[in-house]
N, C-alpha and C positions, 0 to 999 in steps of 0.2 A: 087850350096849349097848341102851340104851332111848333111842327119839327121841321128841319132842312133834311131833305134827301139828297145827295148824291146818286143822280141816275145812271151816271156813266162809270161809276165806280166799282170796279172787279173784274175778273175775267170774263165773265158772261153778262156783262151789259150791254144794252139798258134791259134785257129779258129780265133777268131775276130780279134787280132793284125793284122794277116796276110793279112785277106782280107782287112782290113783298108788300109795295106800298097799298096796293090794292086790299091785300088779307089783311094788313095793320089797320087801315081804316074800320074794316069788318071787325076786328078785335078789340080795338081799344077806342072807345067812345070819348076817353079823354081828351083826342086830337081834335081840336076845331079845325085846323089846316094843315095838309102836309103838302110843301114845297118841293116840288121837283125839279131839280137844275141839271141841265143836260142839251142836249141838240132836241130841239121841239118835234121835228117831223118824226125822229127815230121814237120818241117817248109817246106820242100819239099813236103811232104805229102799233106799239105793244100794248097798249090801252084798248085800242080797235081789237085787237086779237082777244084780250079778255072781256069782250062783250061791252065795253065802256066808248063806244065810238063817240058818243057825248059822256065827258069824264064825269065823275061825282063831284058836286059842287064844292066838296071840301079839298079838292087839288088845284093848287096853282103851281103851273108850268113856267120856269124861268128859263129862257132860250140861253145857251152858253155857245160860244163859236169853238172852243178848243177843249181837248181832254189831257189830263196828265197820263200819259201812257205809264206802266208797269215799270219800265226800264229807263224812263227818263230821270236825270238829277234832280232832286226834290226841288231844292233854292232856285237854281238856275231856271227851272221850267216855270215856277210860280211868278219870275219876272217876265219871262219870255210870251208865256202865254194867258196873257192877263185876264181874258174872259173864260177862264177854265170853271168847270163845276166844283172841284172841291173849294176853290177860293171863295166862290158865290156863295156857297153852303156856310161856310166859315164867317163869311161879311153878314150874311143874314142875321147871325146869332150876335155879332158885333153891333149890326144896328138896330137890333131888338125887333127885326121882323120874325124872328124864329128864336125858342127858347133851346133849342138843342139842333147838333147838326150830325149826321150820320153818314158814314163812307165806307165801302167795301174797297176802295181805290187804294191808290199810293200812300202807303203809311207815312214814309217820309214827308211827303208832301203835305199830308193832313197834320202830322205833328209841327212840321216849320210854318203852316199858314196858320194854325190855331195858336201859336206861340208869338208869331209876329202880328196878327190882326186883333187876337184877343187880350195878349198879354197875360202873365202870371198871376195869381191870384196875392193879395197883399200878404206877406210873409212866407212866401214859397219863391224859393230861387229857381228851381227847375221843374216842369211838369214832368209824370210818369205813366206809363201805360200798365193800367191795374187789368189783369187776366185771373179769370175765375178757373181754379182747377179742383177736381174732384178727387176724394179719397174714399176709404172705406166708411169711415165715419161723419166726415163733414166736408165742407167747402173751404177751400182757402183761397186767399188773394197773393197773387205773383206780382210784387211790383219791385223794380221796373221789368216789363218786359219786351223794351227796346227803343225806348224813347230817346234816352240819354246814355250813350256807351261809354262816355268818360266823366264817369261821377266823382262827386267829393263827399266826403262825409256827411257835411250838411245837407246836400240832396238827399242820401239815404234816411235823413232825419225826417226830412218833410215825407217821404215815401212812407215811413213808419206812421206818421200823424195821419196823411190821408187815407193809408192801407186801414187803420182801425176804425175811421169814421165810416169808410165804406162797407167794411165787415158787420159795422152796428147797423148802419142804416138799412142797407140793401140784403144783406144776408139774416140780419137779426141776430146775431152774438153779442151776447154781453160780455165786456171786458175782454176782447179778442185777445188773444196770446200772439205776440209778435216775435219772430224770429230771425235773427241775422245768417243769411246763407254763408258759410265759412267750410274750411277743409277740417275742423276740429271743434269739438262743444267748448273747449276750454279760450277763456279771453286771449291768452297769449298766442293764439294759433290763428294762422292767415296771412293775409299781406299789409300793407299798411293801411289802405283803404279800410279793412274790416276792423283792424285793430283800433283805428280811431273812431269808426264808426259805433264799436262797441261802447266806447265811453260815453259819446252822446247819446245814446238809446240808453244805457243805463240810469242817467239823469233825468231823462224826458219824462212827462207826466203820461205814459202808455205803460201797457202790461207787458213787458219787455222780458223774456225768458232766455234770452242770453244766444249763442251760437246755435245754429242748428246744421248737420251736415245733410248731403245730397240723399243718403239713405233714411233720413227721417222724414223727409218731403209726405211720404205716403205709409210709412209704417209707425213714426210718432209725429203725426201732424197738428201744426198750430194753426191759426186762423188768417196770419197774415204773415209772408215771408218777402224779407226786404233784401235786394241785392242791386247791382248796376244793370244796368241795360242789356250791356253784352251778356252777360252771364245769364240774366233772366231769360234773353231770347233762344240760348241756346238751351237751357232747360226746358222752356216751352216747346219747341220743337220737337227736342228729342223725346219729350215726354208723349207728343201727340204721334209722332213716329211709331215708338214701342207700343203704345195701346193698338193703334191699326195692326202692326206686325202681329201681336198675340192673338187677335183674332183670326187673322189669315193663318197661322201656324195651326190654331184650334180647329179650324174647318178642315185644313189638310188631314191632320190628324185623325180626325173625328170618320171621316171617310173610307179609312184604311181596312175596316172590318166591318161586318154586319152589326155584331156585337156593341162596339162604338157608335155606330149610326143609331142603335137603339137607344143607347145612355144618353146619347146627345137629344135626341127627341123628347125624352122624358125631362131632360133638365132645359129644356128650351127656353121657359120663362125666366128660369134665372141669368141664362145667355142673354135675353133681350133687355133684362133688366140692367146689367152690367153695360152692355154696349149703349144704351141710354144714356148711362150715367157718364161715359166717358166720351160721348158724342158733342163734340162742339157746338152743333147746332142749338144744342138746349140753352147753350148760355150766351148765345148770339155774339156780341163783339165784346170790344175791351173800351172802358172808359178812359181817356186821357184825362187824368185827374191833375189840379194844379193852374189850368187856365180859367180865365174868365169867362167861363160857357160851357156849358155840357156838350162834350165832344164824344162820340162813340166812333171806334174804328173796329171794322169787321175784317174777317178774311177776305181775300182777293178770290179766293176760289168757293165762297159762301154760297149756299143754298138759297133759294127763296126763304126756307124756314128759317135758317140763321139772321139773314137780314130783317126779317119781322120781328125776331127775337132780339135784334140789335137796336131795332127801334122802340121795342117793348123796354129795353134797358134805359133807353133815353128818357122814356117818359115816366120811369121809377125813379132816374137820378133829379130829373125836374121836382117830381111831387115830393121828394124826401129832402128838398133843399141840402143837397149833398156840399156844394160849395159855400154855402153860408156857414155850416158847420167847420168845413176846413178852414175857414177864415178864423172863425172862435177858436179852435185848435190851436192856429197859430200864434194867435195872441197870447193863448195861454202859455205856449211852449216860451213864446218870446219873454214873459214877463218873469217865467220860472227860472230862465237861465241868466237873466239880468240879475233877480234876487240871489241865485247861487254865486253868482259874479260877485256882488257886492259883500256878500258873508265870508268868501274867500279873502277878500282885499282888506276888510275889516279886523 
């Protein structure tokens, strides 16, 4: 298996991506070659710091002259900075030099490059970012978490199909429950997008359980949560912020009295378990589902561990042949839709 990594992607590149690459080769023997795209002198300098003056033979370093910075406009930068590390990673997948691309760089540029260069899978109209979210009892997929801000009902149908397959293949849930994020559980509530999407999902070959509200995400969780990219990105960033804030609040309150500090010490293992469960580093990156090639997008501020786990997620997606399953599901959904239309016409 060959994986392409954007060595210049993220707020702490190339230091963290290169360190993650070294760890990934040590941990994932499935990786035959890890292709590092970026400024070669800087990549080699980081490898040297890690004791690899002569890099591991499983590394391939591909020099790129330019980097798309976080503040750059996505599509314009792809045109202007032709030899950039994000585009080269994606093109490596397109040209079958690699089976997956991973980046902690500019999300918009990654989505645009993958959509333009790889195209969408047959039967899929728009790609979506699938993010894993933890609850007390399970893990659920939030889809779309920011790829497509102006979605239509048919796009959300694609997300439901792709999310179900991801949940089955990567998370191991049988018949994952799919919920449509709205402002009420009744099908008559919501905006025109959610109302029209409700009808499509009700007729789709998935385990659709209806609308869910924001409070249901963690109190009565399903396995797949479907929404447009604008709402999904707000939910994701709000949830991450709340999780971080709660731990800061707890730490502040626990230090107020000796008795509280003693109680915190006794409960330290429980706190550690919860912190690990809510830590984005454990889940790595988010798969961009729906494009014709495995693409993983990590946080710009990702740690070495997070990028290493993003590489792990790419490996798992390749091994489980997630895209092949999505194509088959899209074909089934299309046939199901046509059969229903014919029945109605008859």
